[in-house]
C-alpha positions, -999 to 999 in steps of 0.1 A, spaced: -131 80 47 -109 50 38 -102 66 4 -90 98 21 -67 78 43 -53 58 13 -48 91 -6 -28 105 24 -8 73 26 -1 75 -12 5 112 -16 19 122 18 46 96 21 79 95 1 89 68 -23 125 75 -14 146 48 2 167 64 29 203 53 32 200 47 69 174 24 86 146 45 100 139 44 137 105 59 141 110 91 121 99 102 87 71 97 63 85 70 40 68 42 22 96 19 33 82 18 68 64 -14 78 35 4 95 29 22 61 24 -12 45 1 -25 73 -21 6 69 -23 4 31 -32 -33 32 -58 -27 59 -74 1 38 -74 -20 7 -90 -48 25 -118 -25 37 -124 -12 1 -125 -48 -10 -150 -58 17 -172 -28 8 -170 -38 -29 -152 -5 -38 -124 -21 -58 -127 -17 -95 -131 -51 -110 -101 -47 -133 -78 -44 -102 -94 -71 -81 -70 -100 -90 -39 -78 -87 -51 -63 -54 -57 -98 -40 -22 -108 -49 -8 -76 -35 -26 -82 -2 -14 -118 -1 22 -108 -8 24 -79 17 8 -99 45 30 -129 39 58 -142 62 82 -137 34 75 -100 34 76 -98 72 109 -116 73 124 -95 45 150 -72 61 142 -41 41 116 -27 18 128 -28 -18 124 -4 -48 103 -32 -64 80 -32 -34 75 6 -37 68 2 -74 41 -24 -67 25 0 -43 18 22 -73 -13 1 -76 -28 27 -52 -25 53 -79 -47 33 -102 -72 23 -75 -76 59 -62 -81 74 -97 -116 59 -96 -141 85 -84 -170 61 -78 -172 26 -63 -184 -1 -87 
């Protein structure tokens, strides 16, 4: 179930960065609640030992960075942030948990 949710978050939300700040509308990865849901899903996969070992260190750093005060205080999500979220593509390409 967590994998399906992460797939929807990955595939069903746009990488586009809108010109205007969003106020509760649209399916964009720039939204803070998108990041919270992704991090939560990845943490569950990690607790269930479903993260491929080759991604574990990168995933731990990703979770640390996107739950940090620095990210919370950052005024807007950046193109770099969205690029780092491509980690999901690699994690989700695995069919079986390790």
